[in-house]
N, C-alpha and C positions, 0 to 999 in steps of 0.2 A: 748659520741657522741653529737655534736651540729650541728646547721644548716650549719655552714661553712664546717664541715666534710662531710655532705651530698652532698653539691654542688660540692666539690672537687672530691669526689669519683664518682659522677655521670658524671662529665666531663671526667674522665678517663674511666669508664665502657662504656660510650656511644661513645668512640673513638674520642672525640672532642679534648682533650688536647694532645693526641698522639694516633696513630693508630697501631694496630697489623696486619693489613690486607693490601693486595695489590690489590685485585680485588673487583669490585662492588658486585658480587654475594657473596663473602665471608663476606663482611660487612653486607649486608641485611640479610644473613643467621644468622649472630651473633645477630642482632637486633630483629630477629623474624618477625617483620613487621614494616614498617615505614610509617606514615601517608603521603599520597600523594594526598591530596585534590586538590592542585595546582601543576600541573606537573612540571612547570619550577622552582618553589620554591623547590619542592621535589628533583629535580636534584642537587640543591645547598646543600640540607641537606646531600646528599651523598658526594658532593664535599668538604664540610668543614671537613668531616671525612676522606677523602682520598685526601689530598692536592696535591698529586703527579699526580692526574688525571685531565683532562680538561672536560668541558661540552660535547664536541664532543665524548670523549672516554666513558663517562657515557651513553650517548644516544646510542652509538653503542652497549653496553652491553644490553640495553633495547631492541633495535631492534633485537638483536640476540636471545632474549628469555632467557637470563641469569636471568633476573628478570622480574616481571610482575606488572602491576598496575590494581588492581581489588578491588571489594567490599568484605570485610570480617570483622569479629569481631564486631565493635560497632553498626552499620556498617558505614564505609565511605571508600573512596579509600585508599588503602595502596600499597606500594611496598612490594613484597614478592618474595622470591627466587623460582626458578623452583623446588628445592628439597622440599619445604615446602607447595607449593600451594594447593595440593590435600588434605592433611590431615588437614590443617588449615580450608579450606572450609568445609570439612566434619564435623569438630568439632564445628564450629560456625554457620552453616547454620540454624539449628533448632531454635536457639534463635533469629536469625535475622528475620526469617519468622514469628515468633510469634509477632514481633513488627511491621511488615508491613501489617498484615491482615486487620486492620481497614482502613488503607489508601487505600488498594486495593478495599475495599468495597466502599469507598467514590468516587473512580475513576471509579467504575463500571467494574473493572478488575476481571473476573471470572476465575476459574481454567481452564475452557475450553479455554478462551482467552489466558491464559499463556501457556497452552500446545500447542495450535496452533502456537503461536508466536515462541516457541522454535523450532518447526518443520520448520518454515519459516527461522529462523536464521541458522539452520544447513544446509538447502538446499542452502541458499545464500552464505555461507562461505566455504562449503566443497571443497576440492581440493586445500587447502592452500591459499584460497583467504583472503584478508584483506579489509574490507569496513569501511568507516567512519560512524559515527552516523547518518548523514543525508541520506547516501545511504541505510542504514538498515531501516531507517524510511520509505523511499520510498517503499522498498520491503514489509514491513509489511502492509502499507496502500493499496498497490496493491492486497494483499491477503485478504483485507477486515478487517484488524485489525486497529482500530483507534488509532493513536499515539499522539493525541492532549491532551491538558490540563494535562500535566505532566505524561501522561500514558507511554510515551517512556522511560524515565529514570527508571521507575519501572519495565517495561518489560525487559530492558537490565540488571538491577541489579538482577532480579530473575534468569535470565539465567546465570549470573556470579556466583551467589551463588550456583546454581546447578552444577557448573563445566562444563557448556556447552561452554560458550564463555569466552574470556579473552582479554587482550590488545594485539593488533598486533603491527607491527612496525609503526613508524611515516612516514606519506606520505606527503611530503612537510612540511607544518606547521600543518597538521591535524593528530589527533590520530585516530587509527583504532581499529576494533575488529577482532578477529580470533577465530577459534575453539581451545579450550584448548587441546583436544585429539590429534590434529595435531601438536600443538606447543610443547606439553610435552607428547610424546607418552608413556613414562614409568610412570605409575601411582603409586606413593608412598602413601600408606594409612597406618594408624595405628589404633590399638584398642583404644577405647575411653580413657581408663586410661593411656595408654602410651602417647597419644596425650596431655592429660591434664598435665601430668608430664613434657613432653618436652616443652610445651608452658610456663609453670611456670619457668622451668629452664632457658629458653632463656630470659624471662623477668627479673628475679631477678639477673641474672649474667650480662646482658647488660644494665639494667636500674636501678639496685639497687644502693644505699639503697632505698627501697620502702616498703610500707605497703600493707597489704591485700586489704584495700579499693582502693589503687592505682591500684593494679592488676585487681580488679573487674572492675574498670572504663576502664582501657586500653584494656582488653580482651573482654569485653562485655559478659562474662560468667555469668550464674546464680551463686548466692552467694555460694550455696552448692558445685558446681563444682570447683569454684575458691578456696574455702577453702581446698577442697580435694587435688587440684593440689599443693597448697603450702605445705600441710602436707607431701606429697610424696617427697618433696625436702628439708625439714628442716634439715635433717642429713648432707646435703652437704652445708648448708648455715650458716652464723653467723648472729647474731642480735644485735641491739642496741636500746635503748629507748630514747625518748624525751617526757617528760610528760607522757601521757597515750598511746602514739603511739609507736608501735614496728616496726622497720625497718629491713628488711632482705636483705642480699647481700652476694656475694661470697667473700671469703677471699683471692682470688688469686691476687688482685691488690696490687702492692707495693706502699704504700703511704708515700712519703717523709715528713719529719717533717716541711719543708717549701717549698713553691712553688714560682717561679718567677711570676711577674705580667702577666696576660693573658687577651687578648681581642678577642672575636669572634663575627662576624656578622652572626646571625642565621636566617634562613628563616622563613616565616610565617608557622605556624602549625608544628614547629620543635618538635621532640620527647623530647628534653631537657625540654620543658615546658608543652606540651600538654599531655604527657603520664602519668601524675600524677594527682590524684584528689586533693591532697594538694600540692600547689605550693609555699608555704610560705618560703621555704628554698632558693628560687631563686628570688623572687619578693616580695616587700612590699605590704601591703594592699592598701596603697596610690597610688601605681603605677599600681596596678592590672588592673583597668579599662582602663588605657592608652594603655596597651599591649594587653588586651583581651576585646573585646566589649561585651555588654550585650547579643547580639545574637550569641556569640560563635565564633567570628572571631579572630584568633590569628595573630597578626601583626609581621612583621620581627623585631627582637630585637637586641640590643647591649648588650653583656654580658661581664662585667668587673669583673675579679676575681670571677666568678661564679654567679654574681648578675646582674639582668636586670637593666641597667642604662640608657636606651634610646631606640629610634626606628630609623630605617633607611629605606629608600626606594630607588629603582633604576629606572632610566629612560633610556631605551636602545635606542641608536641611531645607525647610520650605522656603524661607527668604534669606537664609544665611549659609555661608560656607565656613566651616572651621578649618583653619590651616595650622597644622602642628609641625614645628620645625625642630629637627634633631641634628645637632652639630657634631662634626668629627673633631673640631678644635675650637678653642675660644676665638671669638671674633671681636674686632675693635668696635667701639661705639658707632663709628661711621658705617662700618660693615653691617652692624645690626640694623641701623636705620635703613640702609639700602635693601636688606633682606626683607624687612617689613614692608617697604614700598613695593618690592617685587611681588610679595604675597597679595598686597591689595590690588595689584594689576590683574590678578586672577579674578578678583571680584568684579572688576569692570568688564572682563571678558564674559563671565558667567551671568552678569546682571544681578548679583546678589551682594548683600552686605558681608563683610569679611570679619571674622573673629580670628586673631592671630595668637597662637600659644607657643611660647618658646620652651622647649624641653631642656633639661640640664645637659651640658656637654659631656661627651664620653671621656 
């Protein structure tokens, strides 16, 4: 196994080079969870893996509660399917809470404050209501709970982690919150060992080849739990080594001896890059800081034959989207044609005409 093998198999397992799924829920279920820090970028993360769907269709699945955007694992916002949300929250909540305690102390958020906040949230949302962040902030402040100085996001995240609130449908251009028990009335939970085994299975089959440190990073699990989760799956996985690193993955992928040239425009925080601790198979050390800032911002990237070779950004206008492409290296004429084709696929996704602008190579 070499770095090229890793990137090729990951493109396949992550459903980027070809997809085995038809629906948004099927894809997100396969991936286990997909980082959704930026909602609009995260919709494209699904769209690039389900090229037969439009942004409107993906948002409809979100509004219908097929998938949710909530805090879990590391923690940050993730898309997760309705089938997985309860057991994933239950599995990762304890670890998340251990990392937020000190911040709660800094903000003066007591257990009493958090309990009272959850009561207010339930009362405000019950009856299948969906309210925006600002509307919930008003409700909390009226109840005497101060939401200033970053207290609000921590209050809401605590309620998400406890499985009380979740994402509601989009209202205009605003995201909302709703009660999870009303959005997903059938609560699917698992014993801890079953949940550990299932999470590892999802990760190594959808994200592999990957190492144990990769899984620890992605899942946010304690090292002992992550190691146990991998051990429970080793019989169903195969492994390969590069240097001292052991990579685990499913052998269900049919890997052709040669692949046609491929280009993908992946969104910010895409799983192809963010879900691994070691990202050297997809990006060089020289380009790492161009694609990933020192404070952990993952930029939208151009992927040519599995390698990050540039950045792109979009500017959405009324009927048009401008896509600007900034290359890390010169590209061949064929690669340039494929890059432009990939840019235009975003237009099909968003339902807008595309204007493509190539910037000079660095």
